[in-house]
N, C-alpha and C positions, 0 to 999 in steps of 0.2 A: 668622873660623873657621867661622861658620855657613854662609857661602856655599860653602865648600869641601865640607862635608858635603852640603849641598843639591845642589851641582853633581855630586857623585859619583853619587847615586841617579838624578838627572835625566839625567845622561850615559848611564848604563846603559839607562834607558828609551828614550832617543833612539836609541842604537845598536841596540837591539832593533827599534825601528820602522823604522829605516833599512835594516836587514838584511832585514826582512820585505817592505818595499816599495821596492826599489832604484830603480825607475823614477820614483818620486815626487820624489826630490831634495829632501827636506824640509830646512828651514833651522832650525838650532838657535838657542837663545837665546845671548846673549853669554857668560853664565856657562858654559854647556855647550860652546860653541865654544872658549873658553879652555882648558877641561879636555881637550877633544878634541885640541887642539894639543899640550898637554903629554903626553897619552897616546901620541900617534903617535910622539913622540921615543923612547919606550921600545918599540922594534920587537918584541922578543920577547914582551913582555906584550900588545901590540896584536895580534900574530899569534895568540896563544892565545885572546884574547877573540873575535876574528873566527872562529876555528875553532869555538868554542862556539856562536856565533851562526849558524853554518852557511854563512857567506859573508864575503868581504872587504868591508868597508864603506869605500868611497872618500870622500875629503874633496874636495868640489867648492868651490873658492874662490868667494866671491860677487864678482861684478863690480860695482864702484860705479856708481851712476847717473851719467849724463853730466854733469849739473849739479854733482853732488858732486865729481867728479873735476876739473872745471874750476875750482871754488872752491879745491880743495886746491892745484892747480898755481899759481893766482894768488897764494895765500897764501905759497907757497914762494918765488915770484919777489919778492914784496914784502920778504921776509926775506933776500933776496940769495942764495937757493939755486936751483939749476937742477934 
């Protein structure tokens, strides 16, 4: 429960910074990113928040590093998944 409350305040601070500096494409912590994903699903609420911030804050998915992606694919193959 503590991480939920921590995440809310931190998510708001992150969203504020992302709105102020859109070209920076700052990366959120895992807790903030999980909260952001949940918030985006509530489109009306997300739209209202973005309006208050003065701009729409886009979520830019992180591309995994090549080595990380390769290891993930190898692991899937070992488990019989494609």
